[in-house]
Structure formats: C-alpha cells, structure tokens
C-alpha positions as CSV (number, residue, x, y, z in Angstrom):
1,X,23.4,20.3,-28.5
2,X,21.4,21.6,-25.6
3,X,22.5,19.9,-22.5
4,X,20.6,21.8,-19.8
5,X,17.1,21.2,-20.9
6,X,14.2,20.4,-18.5
7,X,14.2,16.7,-19.0
8,X,18.0,16.1,-18.8
9,X,19.4,12.8,-17.5
10,X,20.5,14.4,-14.3
11,X,17.0,15.6,-13.5
12,X,15.3,12.4,-14.3
13,X,17.6,10.2,-12.3
14,X,18.0,12.4,-9.2
15,X,16.6,11.1,-5.9
16,X,14.6,14.3,-5.3
17,X,12.7,13.8,-8.6
18,X,12.0,10.1,-7.7
19,X,10.7,11.0,-4.2
20,X,8.6,13.9,-5.5
21,X,7.1,11.7,-8.2
22,X,6.4,8.9,-5.7
23,X,4.6,11.3,-3.2
24,X,2.7,13.1,-6.0
25,X,1.4,9.7,-7.4
26,X,0.6,8.5,-3.8
27,X,-1.4,11.6,-3.0
28,X,-3.2,11.5,-6.4
29,X,-4.2,7.9,-5.8
30,X,-5.5,8.8,-2.3
31,X,-7.4,11.7,-3.7
32,X,-9.1,9.6,-6.4
33,X,-9.9,6.9,-3.8
34,X,-11.5,9.4,-1.4
35,X,-13.4,11.0,-4.3
36,X,-14.9,7.7,-5.6
37,X,-15.9,6.0,-2.4
38,X,-12.8,5.0,-0.5
39,X,-12.5,1.3,-1.4
40,X,-8.8,1.1,-2.0
41,X,-7.6,2.8,1.2
42,X,-10.1,1.3,3.6
43,X,-8.8,1.7,7.2
44,X,-9.8,-1.9,8.0
45,X,-7.2,-3.1,5.5
46,X,-4.6,-0.4,5.4
47,X,-3.9,-0.1,9.1
48,X,-3.3,-3.9,9.8
49,X,-1.2,-4.0,6.6
50,X,1.0,-1.2,7.8
51,X,1.3,-2.6,11.3
52,X,2.3,-6.0,10.0
53,X,4.8,-4.3,7.6
54,X,6.5,-2.5,10.5
55,X,7.9,-5.8,11.8
56,X,10.0,-6.7,8.7
57,X,11.0,-3.0,8.4
58,X,12.3,-2.9,11.9
59,X,14.1,-6.2,11.5
60,X,15.6,-5.0,8.2
61,X,16.8,-1.7,9.7
62,X,18.2,-3.3,12.8
63,X,20.2,-5.9,10.8
64,X,21.2,-3.4,8.1
65,X,19.7,-5.4,5.3
66,X,18.5,-3.9,2.0
67,X,15.2,-2.5,3.2
68,X,13.5,-2.4,-0.2
69,X,14.2,-6.1,-0.8
70,X,12.9,-7.1,2.7
71,X,9.7,-5.1,2.3
72,X,9.2,-6.4,-1.3
73,X,9.5,-10.0,-0.1
74,X,7.1,-9.4,2.9
75,X,4.4,-7.5,1.0
76,X,2.5,-10.5,-0.6
77,X,2.4,-12.8,2.5
78,X,1.3,-9.9,4.7
79,X,-1.4,-8.8,2.1
80,X,-2.7,-12.4,2.1
81,X,-2.8,-12.4,5.9
82,X,-4.8,-9.2,6.0
83,X,-7.2,-10.6,3.4
84,X,-7.7,-13.7,5.5
85,X,-8.3,-11.6,8.6
86,X,-10.9,-9.5,6.6
87,X,-12.7,-12.6,5.5
88,X,-12.8,-14.1,9.0
89,X,-14.1,-10.9,10.4
90,X,-16.7,-10.6,7.6
91,X,-18.0,-14.2,8.2
92,X,-18.1,-13.8,11.9
93,X,-20.0,-10.5,11.9
94,X,-22.4,-10.9,9.1
95,X,-26.1,-11.7,9.8
96,X,-27.6,-11.9,6.3
97,X,-26.4,-12.4,2.7
98,X,-26.6,-8.7,1.8
99,X,-24.3,-7.6,4.6
100,X,-21.9,-10.4,3.7
101,X,-21.7,-9.3,0.1
102,X,-21.1,-5.7,1.2
103,X,-18.3,-6.7,3.5
104,X,-16.5,-9.0,1.0
105,X,-16.2,-6.1,-1.5
106,X,-13.2,-4.9,0.6
107,X,-11.6,-8.4,1.0
108,X,-8.8,-8.0,-1.5
109,X,-8.0,-4.3,-0.8
110,X,-4.3,-4.5,0.1
C-alpha cells in the first residue's frame, strides 16, 4: 500500500492546504469578477460589509469566543443591512428610471 502519495489524508487535512485553497479560490473569484465587469466585488457593497463585519470580529476576539461562529451568525444580518443601505442610496440619488435600474443591479451584491 502506498502511504505517501500526493493526496494523502495528512496533506488534505492540513491547515496549510486549507488556507492555500481558500486564498486560491478567493483570488480566482476576484479575477473572474474583474474580468467580467466587477459586479460581485463592487466597492459600494464590499467596503461597508467589511466595516460592519469588523465589529463582531473585534467583539469575538476580545471576548475569546469562537470567531468563525460569531462571523457566521453576523454575516446575513450585515448583508441585509448593506443591501438596505444600497437601496436607500439608489432611490435617493436616481433621477430617471434607467439610472434606477442600473443602480439596483448591485443591490444584492454581498
């Protein structure tokens, strides 16, 4: 039996492999988004989402809670809050129907 093959259990379950896979997939998604128009990683949605996610991250780190669990529970409410902010901004700054439809394309980005 060959134990030291490329896809052994030790390699697949190591933390380095998980981090490398996560960053490789993240960069690939960012590359595809930039290549096809930049709708997924729109700065008007990503930056407020990251700013709002910093609050539960800091609270979780300072209280020594499970950070993944805290961020997982905060993701959906913060995403909804950012969508509501985008809709309010779109309605306040639109002057005609064509501009409103162009702005609402990025409403549900996060």
